[in-house]
N, C-alpha and C positions, 0 to 999 in steps of 0.2 A: 403665501410665499415664505413668511418668516419661519414656518414649521420646517420647510425644506432646507433653509439656511441653517436651522438649528441641528438638523441631521448631520450636515457637513461639519459644523463646529464640534458636535459631540464626537463624531468619528475622528476628527483631527486630534481632539484631546485624548481619546483612548489610544490612538496610535502613538502619540508622543510619549505616553506613559509606559508603553510596552517595550521591554528590553530583551525579549526573546528567551527569558529564563524558564518559561513554562509554555505548554501549548496555548496558542492564542484563544482557542475555544474556552479553556478554563479561565484564562485571564479576563476575557470580556464578560463571562458569566458573573464573575466577582464584581466587575464594574457595574453591571446592571443591578445586582443584588444590593449594592451600596447606594444606588440611586433609583428610588422607587418611582420616579416621575415617568419613566418610560413604559408605555404599554407594549403589548406583544407586537403590534405592527411597527411601532417605533424601533423596538429592538431588532426586528428583522431587517428594516431598512438600514439602520446604522451598521449592523453586522455585515450586510452585503457590501456596503461602501468600503469597510475596512478590508474585507477579503479581496475585493477588486483592486484595491490599492496594492496589496501584497502581490497579487498576480502579475503585476507589471515587472516584478523583479527589480532590476536596476534601470529599467527603461524610463526615460524622461525624468531623470533624477533632478535636473536643474530647473524643472518647471515648478512653479508655486504649488504648495501642497494641495490647496483647494482645487486648482485646475487639474492637477495630476489625478486627484480622486475622481473627478468627472470624466477624465479620459479613461481611467480604469473601468468606471461604470459603463461607459459607452462601448468599449472594446469587449467587455465580458458579458454583456447583456444581449440575448437573442431577440428580445421583445422590448417595446417601449415600457417605461415605468414613470411613476409620479414625479420622482425627483428630476429626471431629465425633462419631462414634459413642462415643468415649471421653470427650471433653471437653464436648460439647453434644448429648447423645443426643436431647433434646427437639426440637432443630433437625434432626438427622440424618434423622429419620423424615419430615420435611416438605421435604426437599431437592428433591423432584419438583415442588413447587408453582410457580406462576408467580411472576415477580419481584414483582408487585404484592402477591400474597398473602404472600410472604416479608417484604416491607417491613412488613406489618401485624404479623407475628410478632415481628420485631425491635423494633418499637414505638419507633422514634426518628423525630423530625420529618424529612420527606423533601422535598427541593427539587431538581429535575433540574439546576438551575444549580450546585448544589454538586458534582455529578459533572463537569459541563462548564461552567466558569466564564466562558466566552467567548460566551455565547448571543447577545449583542448584535452580534456580528461575523458570525453565520452568514448564509449565503444564505437568501433569503426562502422558498424552496421547501421547506426542511428542516422536518420534523416534530420540533420541539425535544425533546419528551418521549421520543419513540421513539428519536431519535438518542442522547440522553443515556443511556438504559437499554441501548442496544446496546453500550456500553463494558463492560458486565458480562459480555459473551459473547465468547468467543474466536472470531474469524472462521474459516471453513473454509479448507482448502487446495484450490486449483484448478489443474488442468492444462489447457493448450491443446495438443491433439493436432495434430501437424503433418500436412500433406497426405499422404494415402495410408497413414497410420499408425494410423488410428482403431481398426480391428479388432484389430490387433496389441496396442495399448496396453490395450484393454479385456479382451482375452483374458489378458494377463499379470496385470492387476489381479485378475481373477477367480481365476486359478490360484494367486495368492498369498494368496487369502482376504481381500482387502481390500474392504471395503464402500464403494461409491461411488454417486453419483447422476449421471445423465446430464442435463446442462443444455442442451446443444445438440449439433449434429453434431460439433463439435470441442472441446467443453468438458465436463469431468467435475469434480465436487466430492467431496472426501474430508474426513474429520475431520482437524483440524490436526496430530494426533499420528501420522498415517499415515507409515510408513517406506517410501518409494518408491525410494530411491537404488539399491537392489540389485534392484529389480523391473523397472524400465524403463530404457532408455538415455536419460538426460536430455539435452535440447537436440537430439538426433537424432530421437527418436520423439515426445517431448513436452517442453514447457517449463513450468516452474512460473510461472504468471501469474494474478494475481487476476481474478475474474470481471468486475469493472468495467473493469479494464485491457483485458481481451479485448474488451469492448464498444466500446472505442475503434476497433476494426476496422470498425465500422459507418460511421465517418467516413472511414476509408481507402477503403472501398468506394464511398462517394459521390464522393470525389475521382477514383478510378480510372475510374468509369463515365462521367465527363465527358470522358475522353479516348477517343474512338472511333478504334480502329485507328491508334495513333500510328506514324508512319513511323520513328521512332528510339526506343530504350529510354527510359522515363521516368527522369528524374534526380531522386532522392529524397535529401534530407539530413536525417538525424536529428541535430540540432545539440546536444542535451544528452543524449548517448547513455546515460550511466550503465551499467546492467547489460546493456543492449542488447535488452531484451525487445520494445520497439516496433519496432526495426530488423528483428528476426527476423520479427515479425508482418507488417511491410510486405513483406519478401522473400517470405513465403508467400502473401500476398493479392494481390500485384501482381507476378506472375512476370516475370522479365526486366528488372527495374529496374536502373539504374546507381546503386548505393548509396554514399553518403558518410556517415561518422559523425565526430562531434567531441565533445570534452569539455574542460573546463578542466584536468582531471588526466590526466597522461600514464599514470599507473598504471591508470586505467580502460581506456584504449585497449590497454594491454598485456594486461589480463585479457580484453578482448573478442577478442583474437586467438585465445585458446584456445576461448572459447565459440563464436565463429563457425566455427572449424575443426570443432568437434563438430556444429554445425548444418549443415555442408556449404556454408557461404558462403565461397567461395574468392577471389572477386574483389570488392574494395571499396576505397574511398579513405578515409583517416582523417587527421585533423590535430588538434593541440591549439590551443584558442582560448579566451580570456576574452571571451565575447560581450557582456559588460556594458561593455566598453571600445570606444568608437566607432571606434578606430583599428585594430581587428582586420581582418585581410584573409582572405577565403576564396580559396584558391588554385585554385578551380575556377569554372566558368562558372555561369550562372544555373540555378535548379532549378525543376522542375515542381511539386514538393511539398517543403515544409519541415515536419518534425515537431519541435515545440518542447515537449517534456515538461520544463517549466522547473523550476528549484529552487523549492521552496515549503515551507510550514510542515509539510506532511505530516499535517495535522490529520485528514484522511479515513482515515488508516491507524493512528490511535492505539489502535484496538481490538486491533491486533497488538503495538504497543509502548506500553503504557499508561504507562510511566515518563515518556514524552515529554509526555503530558498533565499529569502531576504537576509537571514542572519548566518548562513553557513560560511564557514572558513575552510578554504581549500586544503589547509594543512591537515584537516581531519581525514582526508582521503587516505593518506599514507598511514595514519594511525589505525584506521579500520582495516586496511589491507594487511598490516602487520598482525593485528589481532586475529583476523580470519585465518591466516597461515598457521598461527600458533594453535588455534582450535582444531583445524583440520589435521595438522601433524600429530596432535595428541589423541585424536579419536581413531585414527586409522588402525592402530594396533587392536582395537576392539571389534574389527570387522572379520567375520569368518572368511576362510579361503572360498573363493567363488561368490562371496557376498558383495554387497553394493554400498556405495556412498552416494547420496543425493545431496549435492551442494546447491544452495539457493541463496540469492540475495534479492532485495528490491532496490537494487542500485543500477545506474546507467553508466557507471565509471569503469573503464577498462582495468584499472588497478585492482578493483574489487571483484572483477569477473574473469575475463580472459587471462589475466596475469596470475591469478590464483590457480586457475586451471593449469596453466603452464607449470606452476610450482608443484601441484599435485602429480602431474605427469613425470616430474623428475624422480619421483619415488618409483623404483623398479617394480614394486608390487602392484602398482595401480595402473589400470588401463582405462582410458577415456572411451566411453560408449557413445555418448551424445552430449552436445551442449547447445543451448538455444537462448537467444535473447527474445523474450516475449514482449513484443512491441505494443504495449497497451495504449500508447499515445495515438495509435491509428483507430482505436475503437472506444475511446472515452473510458479507458481503464488504466490501472497502474502498469508501469513497465518493470518487468522482472527478468532475472537471469537464472537458469538452471543448468546443471551439468551432472550427468550420471557416470559414475566410475565403477569398475568391477575390480575386485581384488584377485589377483592371479593366484592360481594354485601351483606355486613354484616348488 
């Protein structure tokens, strides 16, 4: 019994020391490195307790920390576990129940706004109750299989005994704890890419299909490249493109060199730029398509990083929206006539999504083709937003 109380106390100590200044995964890794007494099973149990605690958002904040931790463990677990079996056996046998049924068992007043306190900022399309409850569930791990690699990837997953669900011809979903690094050759055979992020490919297809038999390779600029997932997807879906990537951080472009090499992307242009500064200069000519996966609150991904939900300040929404408008405004001049802008966020906030679309539409050169909120909370994935614009040939 003392071992399980020790897990609670260790998780409490770690959570008390965490101030949100870095990803919790990095913080807790340092804590475990500094304290060698924890074995792998101990680390897993303590980490799970911490993440369950964060998943509650602001729910049950007045409850004692230890009790709140057990509530989080109960609500976020689909099956029984050793901690509940020893400390809350009456809950452990009900771990398989629905979240609504578990809330009745816990018997504390429930308000979805206590999980997600920024309901008034959400896009109108979002089912607020369902979205709030989705934070109690760890999203799945998704792979996008690269062209010609589908059979090989699925064969390798099957041979390794990994359970997966086939979502589409190129997408498979696995439990988030699946260990795939030693099973498939990442980036060459498949990339780790959330399901909603993969659905952005539908917008890339729309843009590609508008160019019938182009006489020269399409020029595509991924202007906020980050980890490069969208750029690799564009390379796969739009064969023969002339690819350019940029980011505000040189370290990102350095990391992309390795990832692109693994992905077989040998020829591309890259440059560092602060796109919020109107004086930035693209050293390349105009583009047929600009992909702007802009910096954002990341609020559609907080199911994966629930500590960000806990520490987020609503004032940041306006800051991100202002930054997004600056970036979009500064890159539009680099789009060819009849070219496209693909605007993307992993946010659920109207100010970062629909209101930025409204801002772009005020530019007489830009025509909205399609926008969509990709509701990942319905399928254990991230929630994202995408909008495709065409530059008019005035």
